[in-house]
C-alpha positions as CSV (number, residue, x, y, z in Angstrom):
1,M,-25.3,19.1,-1.3
2,Q,-25.3,19.7,-5.0
3,K,-23.4,16.6,-6.3
4,A,-24.8,16.2,-9.8
5,H,-22.1,18.3,-11.3
6,L,-19.4,16.0,-9.7
7,Y,-21.0,12.9,-11.2
8,E,-21.4,14.7,-14.5
9,A,-17.7,15.6,-14.4
10,L,-16.8,11.9,-13.8
11,Y,-19.1,10.9,-16.7
12,L,-17.2,13.4,-18.9
13,V,-13.9,12.0,-17.9
14,N,-15.0,8.5,-18.6
15,H,-16.6,9.5,-21.9
16,G,-13.4,11.3,-22.9
17,I,-11.3,8.2,-22.1
18,D,-13.7,6.1,-24.2
19,E,-13.2,8.5,-27.1
20,A,-9.4,8.4,-26.7
21,V,-9.4,4.5,-26.5
22,R,-11.5,4.4,-29.7
23,G,-9.1,6.8,-31.4
24,V,-6.1,4.7,-30.4
25,Q,-7.8,1.5,-31.6
26,R,-8.5,3.2,-35.0
27,L,-4.8,4.1,-35.2
28,K,-3.8,0.5,-34.6
29,K,-5.5,-0.4,-37.9
30,A,-3.2,1.8,-39.8
31,P,-0.6,0.0,-42.0
32,H,3.0,0.0,-40.7
33,A,1.7,0.8,-37.2
34,F,3.9,0.1,-34.2
35,R,1.2,-1.7,-32.3
36,E,3.0,-2.1,-29.0
37,V,2.8,1.6,-28.4
38,Y,-0.9,1.6,-29.0
39,Y,-1.5,-1.3,-26.7
40,K,0.5,0.5,-24.0
41,S,-1.5,3.7,-24.6
42,V,-4.9,1.9,-24.2
43,A,-3.7,0.2,-21.1
44,G,-2.4,3.5,-19.7
45,L,-5.8,5.2,-20.4
46,E,-7.7,2.4,-18.8
47,R,-5.4,2.4,-15.8
48,R,-5.9,6.2,-15.4
49,R,-9.7,5.7,-15.7
50,A,-9.7,3.0,-13.0
51,L,-7.6,5.2,-10.7
52,I,-9.8,8.2,-11.2
53,N,-13.1,6.2,-10.7
54,G,-11.7,4.4,-7.7
55,Q,-10.5,7.6,-6.0
56,F,-13.8,9.5,-6.8
57,M,-16.0,6.6,-5.5
58,H,-13.8,6.3,-2.4
59,E,-14.2,10.0,-1.6
60,M,-17.9,10.1,-2.4
61,S,-18.7,6.9,-0.4
62,G,-17.8,8.6,2.9
63,E,-19.8,11.7,2.0
64,E,-22.8,9.6,0.9
65,E,-22.7,7.6,4.1
66,D,-22.7,10.8,6.1
67,N,-25.6,12.2,4.1
68,A,-27.6,9.0,4.5
69,A,-27.1,9.1,8.3
70,F,-28.0,12.8,8.4
71,F,-31.2,12.4,6.3
72,E,-32.2,9.3,8.3
73,E,-32.0,11.4,11.4
74,E,-34.0,14.2,9.7
75,F,-36.6,11.8,8.4
76,N,-37.1,10.3,11.9
77,R,-37.2,13.7,13.6
78,W,-40.0,15.1,11.4
79,L,-42.1,11.9,11.6
80,S,-41.8,11.5,15.4
81,D,-44.7,12.3,17.7
82,D,-42.5,14.4,20.0
83,P,-43.2,18.1,19.8
84,L,-40.6,20.2,18.0
85,D,-38.5,22.6,20.0
86,S,-38.1,26.3,18.9
87,E,-34.8,25.6,17.0
88,E,-36.4,22.7,15.0
89,I,-39.4,24.9,14.2
90,Y,-37.1,27.6,13.0
91,K,-35.2,25.2,10.8
92,L,-38.5,23.8,9.4
93,V,-39.9,27.3,8.6
94,H,-36.6,28.3,7.1
95,F,-36.6,25.2,4.9
96,L,-40.2,25.9,3.8
97,E,-39.4,29.6,3.0
98,D,-36.3,28.5,1.0
99,R,-38.5,26.1,-1.0
100,R,-41.1,28.9,-1.6
101,K,-38.3,31.2,-2.7
102,K,-37.0,28.6,-5.2
103,M,-40.5,28.3,-6.6
104,G,-40.8,32.1,-7.0
105,E,-43.5,32.6,-4.4
106,P,-43.4,35.5,-2.0
107,P,-42.2,34.8,1.6
108,L,-44.7,34.3,4.3
109,V,-42.1,34.8,7.1
110,Q,-39.1,37.2,7.1
111,F,-36.0,36.1,9.0
112,L,-33.7,38.7,10.6
113,K,-30.1,38.4,9.8
114,P,-28.0,37.4,12.9
115,K,-26.4,40.8,13.2
116,K,-29.8,42.6,12.9
117,Q,-31.4,40.2,15.3
118,E,-28.6,40.8,17.9
119,K,-29.1,44.6,17.5
120,E,-32.9,44.2,17.9
121,K,-32.3,42.2,21.1
122,E,-29.8,44.8,22.4
123,N,-32.2,47.6,21.7
124,A,-35.0,45.8,23.5
125,V,-32.8,45.1,26.5
126,R,-31.6,48.7,26.5
127,K,-35.1,50.1,26.3
128,Q,-36.2,47.8,29.2
129,A,-33.2,48.9,31.2
130,L,-33.9,52.5,30.6
131,K,-37.6,52.0,31.4
132,D,-36.7,50.3,34.7
133,T,-34.0,52.8,35.9
134,T,-35.2,56.1,34.5
135,P,-37.1,58.1,37.2
136,K,-40.5,59.4,36.2
137,P,-40.4,63.1,35.5
138,R,-41.9,65.3,38.2
139,S,-43.7,68.5,37.6
140,R,-42.2,71.6,39.1
141,L,-45.6,72.9,40.1
142,P,-46.8,71.9,43.5
143,K,-49.4,69.2,43.5
144,P,-52.9,70.6,44.0
145,K,-54.3,69.7,47.4
146,A,-57.5,67.7,47.6
147,R,-60.5,69.9,47.8
148,N,-62.9,68.2,50.0
149,K,-65.4,70.8,51.1
150,V,-66.4,69.1,54.2
151,A,-62.8,68.7,55.4
152,Q,-62.1,72.3,54.6
153,A,-65.1,73.5,56.5
154,R,-64.2,71.4,59.5
155,A,-60.6,72.6,59.4
156,A,-61.8,76.2,59.2
157,S,-64.2,75.9,62.1
158,D,-61.5,74.2,64.2
159,A,-59.1,77.1,63.4
160,L,-61.8,79.7,64.5
161,T,-62.5,77.9,67.7
162,A,-58.9,77.6,68.7
């Protein structure tokens, strides 16, 4: 969106043509000057200036109209009473973090790069899949039986009577 350098370049072209026109007009004042060549030169410079300015403005007008529509939509989105969805919140926080970075302030939020974010998701999915499918390890030792003294005494007395 940085367009100032383009407009500055157009300014420099126009300024250069102004200097060239002034130089040619000074040459016209010289004695024994063939003035027709100088008049054609000035007309040629002015024609080139008009073509360059017209082409530049034509190209930039489309871009400026696109930008106006985009920023109108952005303006209306942020001022609406509708709640923001997760993608819009992400864009807003990213915008604020970029602004903080430009001002030299430390970040409040860190964003994962897309590849790193995908790896994090894959690792989380893989861990969950392993957690769900991996059988729980069993001990090789037999489980100790419950030691209920009353039940043991009853079982022992039943065994003796039988």
